[in-house]
N, C-alpha and C positions, 0 to 999 in steps of 0.2 A: 346644393343652396347655392348662389350667383352671389355676387360683387358687392352687389345691395343685400345683403345679410333676406332672412327665412323669406321664404313668400307669406302673407295676411294668412290663408291657408293656415301654411305652417305654425305657426304663430301661436293662434288659436290655440291648433290642436293641443301643442308645450303648458299651455296654460291650465287649461279643463283640467288637463293626465293631471298636472301639480295641485289642483287643488279637490281630483274628485274621488279621494277615500274615502271621505263619508260619506259623498250622495253611496256607491259602490256596494258600504259596509251596508245601509242603511235597507238597500234594494235587495240586499241576500239576504239578511233578516224578516224583513217583511214577507218575503213566499218563504216560510220558512215550515216543514210541514205541520206543525204543531198546530190546531185550530187552522188551517186554512180557509176553509166555508169560509164562513162569515169576513174573516180580512179580505177575500176576493171580490166579498158581494159588493164588501165599502168601496175596496179598488176604482172596480168597476162605477161605481155612483160618484168618483169624486173623477177620477179622467173623464167625463161625460160633463161637469163642470169645467174641465181643462177642455178638452176637445172643441168643448160647442165654443170656443171664444175661437179657433183657431179660423174659419173663415172666413167673419166679421171683421179682424185685426189686420188682415191680409186686405179685404175691398179694402178695407179704411186709409191702410196702409198703398195700394197703390194710387186713391185720388188725390193722395197730400204731393207723391212721387208723379205725379199727372201733373198737375199747379207748378211743380218743383222743374220737370222739367220743361214747362213753358215758360219756367224763365231758366233756362240754361245748362241748370245743374245737373254737370255730367257724370253723376252718378246716376241722377232719376229716371234714365231711359229703360237701361237695361233689370233694374231694380221691378220697375213696373214690369217686364215684358215677364221676366222669371215669377216673379208674385202671381202673376195671371194663369201660368200655368202650373205651381203650386197648388191653385186653388183649384181646380181642376183634378189635381193628386188626395187632396186631403177633404173635396166636399162629399159631403153624409158621411161620416168617418164619428159622427157623436149617432148619429140613425144603427150605426152598427152597435154601438154600446148599450142603448134599451133594447134592440133583437139579444145580444148577449146578455144583461140582464133579467129580462124575461123568460131564454131558457136554462136562464139558473134559478127560477124557481121566485123572483122576485118579482115585482113590480119597476115599469117608471116610475111611474109617482115617488118613488122612495132615492131617482133623482132632479128626477124635474122641480119635486114637491121645499122642499127644503132649500132656506139660505143657504149658496155652496159656502166654503169654508174662507176666512182670512185668509187664511196659506194660498186658497187657490186665488183669488183676487190680488193677493201682493203678487201672483207669480207672471198673470196675466195681467192687470189689473196697468204696472209699469209701463209695457208696450204699450198700451192707447196713449199714455201722458205721452212717452217719447217718439211714436209717435206725431200725431198732436200737436206739440211744444216743442221738438227738439229733430229732427229728419229719423223718416222711413228707413233710413237702414237701418238702425240698431235691430232691428227687428230681427234682420238676419243672424243678432244674437241666439235671439229666443230659438227659432227652429233649431240651429246649431246648440242648442243641450239638449231640445225633444224626440228627434233625431237620434241623434248622439248616443242616447243615456233607454235606445228603445229595448222591448223583451228582450233576452236572450232567446237564440235557436232554436232551445231546449225547456223553453218553460212549458211551452204546452203541453209537452206530457208530461214535465212534473205534474201539473195544474192538474190532467187529469187525470191520474195517477193513485193523487192522496188525497181529491175532492171527490170520483167518481162523477164529475157534471160530464155531459157530452160535450162533442164536438162544436156541437149551434151555439152553447155559450161562451164557448174559444175564441169568436173566430176575431177580436181585435187584439189581440191578446198574439192568436196564428199570422196577420199580418202585416203589423209593426213591424212583427220578429223578421218577414220576408223583406218589407219593400222599403226598411227605414236605412239600410246600409245604402243604399241605391238612392236615395233621394238625398241621405247627407255626401255623397260626394258628391250631385250636383251643387248645395250646397257651396264644400268647399270649391269646387270649379270658377262655379261667379266671382267669389272671394279675391281671388286670384288678377278675374278679367280686369274686374272691375276698378278705374282710377281712383285707390285710394288714396285719400291726402293719411297723411298721423293723426291725423284729429277725428278723422271717420274711422277709422281704426279703433282705436280707443271709442267712440260709441260703440262699435260689434262685441271689442272685447267687455267693455264694461256694464252691457246687456245680457252676455252668458254671464260673468259674475253673478248678477244677480240670479241669472235663470237656474244656475247650477243651484246658489244657498238656495234660493224660494224652494228646490224642486227639493233641494237633501232636509230638509224643514217636514217637508209634507209626506215626505215617503216613512222618517223619523216617527211619525202622527198612526201615518197610517199602521206601521210596524206594531202600536202599541197595543196589548189587550185590549175590548171594550169595555169599558167602568160604568156600571150601573152610575146613574146622577145621584146626585148632593141629595137628602131631602132640603127644603126650602129652605134659606139661610145658613145654612152649614158650610164648615172651610170657607177656605180662602177666598178675595174676586178681587177681581183687577180692577184700575178705574173704571175701565167705560163697561165693566160686567161683561165683558167679551174675554173665553178663553178662546186662541189659536190655537 
């Protein structure tokens, strides 16, 4: 630690570690052995809805950063360069998920057909807003959470042993368990290189905290047993008619 205090990456790591107990608990409960196969299929469909937004989000952030760079923003050039490289690393990961779904015995239409959950929209949608109407550096907080809470190294074998699924149905979990630690290190190194003001550090932190909260709620929902739909008109309803 320097006289100036902790680095931006250290600050973000500490913030997330202070707040992530509920997410870690929800993830562990989600991956319990009991009735794992149907939950895993729901997980694949839900993660497809999340992951298919990753490259479009980064592409839009590059466009915004390029405009800001032309106006003299000192963060924008390095941010755009990092995102261009990361786009190539993340491209087609949504296709992996569709292939996993098919190999697990379901159809890609199970992911592509239904409207994504409001929880997915809350997770990824906030990033579209901040990129468009605030500053694209906020996207780094989102990436830090998705990369930082990737599947554990032993998860692939746990799923295979419990469900009997073939390796072809587990590619996304296996690949992200191997890749995301390196990606996270690259992100934190970038944070420490960028000339972040206190305000821009706050932008990244707020985005990360929102992403952590939204991802927690998503895993809590994924971990619940699948319930049969209520008969029409039965049970309580929300003012909007949407149950997140």
